[in-house]
N, C-alpha and C positions, 0 to 999 in steps of 0.2 A: 472752189468750183464742185469741190467734192459735196457742199451742203446741196447743192443745187440736183445731183445726180439722186440724192436721198430724199427728196422731194418729191421726184419723179417717179422712184420707187413705190412711195406711199402712193401716189395716185394710181399705179398700177395693180395695186391690191383690189380696186373696185371695177367691177365687170360695167360693160356696157349695161345690161339689163337691170346692174343695179341703182344706177344713176336714174336710167328711166323709170324705175319705181320710185325713188324720191320725186321727180320731177312732177309725176303724177298726181303722187298724193298731195303735194304742194299746192299744186293747180286746184285740187278739190276741196281745199280748205276756205272756208268763207274770209275776203280779207277782213282783217281787223277795222279798217279803217272805213271800210264800205258798210260796216255794221251800222244802223240805226241805234241811237242810246234812246234809251227808256228809262226816266224816272219816275216810279209808282211810289206814290206817297200815300200809305194805308195805314191803319193802327190793327185791323184784324189779320193777326200774324200768318193763321192759315190761309186766307184769302191772299193775302200779299204771296207767300211761298206759292201757292196755286198759281197767279197771273205770271210771277216770275220765272217759274219752272216752264210752263207753256210757252213764255215768249222769247226764252232763251233757247227752248228747241227748235222756235222758230227762225232764230238766228239772229235775233236780237242783244245788243247789249245792253243789258238790264242793272239799273242801279235803285236800291229800296232805301225807304225810309219809315219809321214808324211813328212820327210825330212831325207835326207841322215845322215845329223850330229848326228840326236836324233837316227837313225836306226843303226848306228856302235855303238854307247853308249848301246843301247838294245841288241844287238848282244852278246856282253858282260857281260851283267848283267843278261839276260835270258838264256842263251848257248841255244839257239834252235836247235832243231832236224833237221831244215830246213828253210832256208831263201828266201821268195819269194820277189825280188828285181827288182824295177823298175828301168830304165837306163836314163830316161830323166823326173828330177823333178827339182823344182823352185831353191831347196836349197841343195846343196849335189849333184853333179853328181853320177850316179850309178857307171861308172868306178871307179872313185874314191873312192866310197865306197866298192865297189868289193877289191879294191888293198889294203885299211886302214884294211879291216877286215883281209884278207890273212896274214898282217904284225904277227900278233900276234898266238901264238901258237894254243889258244882257237876256232880262228876263221879259223885256214887251215884244222879243222876239221868237220866244220859245211858244210853241202851239200847247194849249190847255184842253184837256178832256176832264171834265169833274166825272167822275164815279161814286155814286151816292144809294143809299136804299130811300132817302127823302124823296117824296113825290115832287118831279119838278113845279109842279102846280102851288104846292104849298110854301117856297121859298120865291122871292122876287130877286131875280137874276136879269132884269130889264136893264139895270145899270150896267150890268158886265158882258151884255153882249158881245161886246168888240174885245172882250178879255177870254171869252172861252170860246173853243172850235165846237165842243158839244157837250151834252151831259147823257151820260150812260145809268141806267138804273142795274145795281149790282146783281138785283134779282133775277134779271133776265140776261145776264152776262155770264156765258159760260166760256171755260178758257178756250174752247174751239172759235166760239163767235168772236172773243177777244181779239185773237190773232186774225181772224177773217177781216175783221174792221178795220185793224191797224194796216195789214195789206193793202187793204182799199185805200186808204189814206194815203200811204206812200208810194202808190203806184203812181 
């Protein structure tokens, strides 16, 4: 019985305003489960970090990969809500990555947006129209416009 009274005494150390502050702070945090998960597969490290920071600051949970092989593995491990995929990488061609992801059931459901500096007219994506959500030219993509476009997509 004495143990119960000690526990009540511990609770008495906290004031109502302390508990109210904790409740308010917790309610303001973005819910981890509600955050959209984005996988960025990009081999340009500066650009990768720029996109990652912008998306994290906007409330997204971001996973990254610097090559296609690791990107495929992370796509299956993390099951992201969306993948941003570069086409031209040192290790693992983006089109091969796209094909490999789409071979598996889990990969068929993940929306993929191509990000590349290749002119969309110079590559034949006609066979992949059903596999990609959109094609964004990196030279036209600022961190702010990236966040804005993704917010539109997830709205």
